[in-house]
C-alpha positions as CSV (number, residue, x, y, z in Angstrom):
1,Y,-18.2,-1.2,4.2
2,Q,-16.3,0.1,7.0
3,E,-14.2,-2.6,6.7
4,K,-13.0,-2.7,3.6
5,V,-11.7,1.1,4.1
6,A,-10.5,0.1,6.9
7,Q,-8.8,-2.5,5.2
8,F,-7.6,-0.2,2.6
9,F,-5.3,1.6,4.9
10,R,-4.4,-1.5,6.7
11,E,-2.8,-2.4,3.0
12,L,-0.8,0.9,3.3
13,G,0.9,0.2,6.6
14,C,-1.6,2.4,8.9
15,F,-3.5,1.2,11.9
16,A,-6.5,1.5,10.8
17,D,-10.1,0.6,13.4
18,V,-13.4,0.4,12.8
19,E,-16.1,1.5,15.1
20,V,-13.4,3.2,17.4
21,V,-14.9,5.6,20.3
22,V,-12.3,8.2,20.6
23,Q,-12.0,11.0,23.6
24,G,-12.3,14.3,22.3
25,A,-11.6,17.7,24.1
26,R,-15.8,18.1,24.5
27,A,-17.1,14.6,23.9
28,K,-16.8,11.2,23.1
29,H,-17.3,10.3,19.6
30,R,-17.7,7.3,17.8
31,I,-15.5,7.1,14.3
32,D,-16.4,4.7,11.5
33,V,-12.8,4.4,11.0
34,W,-9.5,5.6,13.2
35,V,-6.3,5.5,11.3
36,V,-3.2,6.1,12.4
37,F,0.6,5.8,10.9
38,T,3.6,7.7,11.6
39,R,4.9,9.9,8.6
40,F,9.0,12.1,8.7
41,G,8.3,10.8,12.4
42,L,5.2,12.7,13.0
43,Q,2.1,11.0,14.4
44,H,-0.9,11.4,11.9
45,R,-4.6,11.2,13.3
46,W,-7.5,10.6,10.5
47,V,-10.8,10.2,11.0
48,I,-12.6,8.2,8.0
49,E,-16.5,8.9,7.7
50,C,-18.3,5.9,5.7
51,K,-21.5,6.4,4.1
52,E,-22.9,3.4,2.0
53,W,-26.4,5.7,1.0
54,K,-28.1,5.3,-2.0
55,S,-28.4,9.4,-2.1
56,P,-25.3,11.9,-2.3
57,V,-23.9,13.0,0.6
58,T,-25.0,16.6,2.0
59,K,-22.7,19.7,3.6
60,E,-24.2,19.2,7.0
61,K,-22.4,15.7,7.5
62,V,-19.2,17.4,6.4
63,L,-19.4,20.2,8.8
64,T,-20.2,17.6,11.8
65,L,-16.6,15.5,10.4
66,K,-15.2,19.0,10.7
67,S,-16.8,19.6,14.0
68,V,-15.7,15.9,15.6
69,M,-11.9,16.5,13.7
70,E,-11.6,19.9,15.7
71,D,-12.1,17.8,18.8
72,V,-10.3,14.6,18.7
73,G,-7.6,16.3,17.4
74,A,-7.5,14.8,14.4
75,D,-4.5,16.3,10.7
76,R,-7.3,15.0,8.4
77,G,-10.8,13.8,7.6
78,I,-11.9,11.7,4.9
79,L,-16.0,11.1,4.0
80,V,-15.8,8.0,1.5
81,A,-19.6,8.0,-0.3
82,D,-19.8,6.0,-3.8
83,S,-23.4,7.8,-3.7
84,G,-21.6,11.0,-4.6
85,F,-21.7,14.3,-2.6
86,Q,-24.3,17.7,-3.4
87,P,-22.8,20.7,-4.4
88,G,-23.0,21.9,-0.1
89,A,-20.8,19.7,0.8
90,F,-17.9,20.4,-1.3
91,D,-18.7,24.3,-0.6
92,A,-18.0,23.0,3.0
93,A,-14.9,20.8,2.4
94,T,-13.4,23.7,-0.1
95,S,-10.3,25.2,1.8
96,T,-10.6,22.5,4.6
97,N,-8.4,19.4,5.5
98,I,-11.5,17.4,4.4
99,S,-11.2,15.0,1.4
100,L,-14.5,13.8,-0.3
101,T,-14.2,10.6,-2.3
102,T,-15.8,7.3,-3.5
103,F,-14.0,4.1,-2.5
104,D,-12.7,4.3,-6.2
105,E,-11.3,7.2,-6.5
106,L,-9.2,6.7,-3.2
107,R,-7.7,3.5,-4.6
108,A,-6.9,5.0,-7.4
109,R,-5.2,8.3,-5.4
110,A,-3.2,6.4,-3.1
111,K,-2.2,3.2,-5.9
112,G,1.4,4.5,-5.5
113,D,1.5,4.6,-1.9
114,F,-0.3,0.7,-2.2
115,Y,2.1,-0.9,-4.3
116,S,5.0,0.7,-2.4
117,A,3.5,-0.4,0.5
118,R,3.4,-4.1,-0.3
119,L,7.2,-3.6,-2.3
120,E,8.3,-2.6,1.2
121,R,6.9,-5.3,3.4
122,L,8.3,-8.0,0.4
123,D,11.8,-5.9,0.9
124,R,12.0,-6.6,4.7
125,K,10.5,-10.4,3.5
126,I,13.3,-10.9,1.8
127,A,15.7,-9.8,4.2
128,Y,14.4,-11.8,7.4
129,L,14.4,-14.9,4.6
130,Q,17.8,-14.3,4.1
131,E,19.5,-14.1,7.3
132,E,17.1,-17.2,8.8
133,A,19.3,-19.0,5.4
134,H,22.1,-17.6,6.2
135,D,22.2,-19.8,9.9
136,L,22.1,-22.7,7.5
137,Y,25.7,-21.9,6.6
138,V,28.9,-22.3,8.5
139,T,31.8,-20.1,7.7
140,E,34.9,-21.1,9.2
141,E,38.4,-19.6,8.5
142,T,40.5,-22.4,7.8
143,G,43.9,-20.0,7.7
144,P,45.7,-16.4,7.5
145,G,42.8,-15.3,4.8
146,S,41.1,-18.7,3.6
147,W,37.8,-19.2,4.6
148,T,35.1,-22.0,3.4
149,S,31.9,-22.0,4.2
150,S,29.9,-25.3,5.0
151,P,26.0,-26.3,5.2
152,R,24.9,-26.9,8.6
153,P,24.6,-31.4,9.6
154,G,21.1,-32.0,8.4
155,V,21.0,-29.2,5.6
156,D,20.8,-30.1,1.8
157,G,23.5,-27.6,0.2
158,G,21.8,-27.9,-3.3
159,R,18.9,-26.9,-1.6
160,Y,20.0,-24.5,0.5
161,F,21.5,-22.5,-2.9
162,E,18.3,-22.7,-4.7
163,V,17.0,-21.1,-2.3
164,M,19.7,-18.6,-1.8
165,G,19.5,-17.8,-5.5
166,K,15.3,-17.0,-5.8
167,L,15.4,-14.7,-2.8
168,S,18.3,-13.2,-4.9
169,I,16.0,-12.9,-7.9
170,L,13.0,-11.7,-5.8
171,E,15.6,-8.8,-4.2
172,M,17.0,-7.7,-7.9
173,G,13.5,-7.7,-8.5
174,S,12.2,-5.4,-6.1
175,K,15.2,-2.7,-6.8
176,R,14.4,-2.5,-10.7
177,V,10.7,-1.9,-9.3
178,K,12.4,1.2,-7.5
179,L,14.3,2.2,-10.1
180,G,11.0,2.3,-12.5
181,Q,12.2,-0.3,-14.9
182,F,9.0,-1.8,-15.6
183,P,7.8,-5.0,-15.9
184,V,9.8,-6.5,-13.9
185,P,11.0,-10.3,-15.4
């Protein structure tokens, strides 16, 4: 269950490790999932507690999470439990930086961020492949204001243009998604 939650945060572009021992100001704490990411130039640290229980989580677990967060200097705590939470747990989390959620609720809330992270990774891959492909062609100046391009020896020019065309289609599709033009053909 912990690995499933950690993988979810990794897919969002975060560093996420399972069963991490983190040194706090007063003690060391074993954390189910330790999430670290940078946003707006600031590093964020989250403590994620995973409870794969048959019964709802109690308020004592929320209070323990709050104490651990304060000791390790975490920005946020998330308690993930598909079994739900007792009313006292919700009361203990009210007006704090602790979220109580099921795994499905967490995924649903982060759906847009999840797709944005995947789109960003796709954009990086497209840019990398375009850069690599450009190295397969040579452009030379043949005279003032006159240029010619040709494939490097051993490179199939037709295949090159086929690959570049497919990369251009992917790039255009990514741009359309960012503009909210769904579905992308």
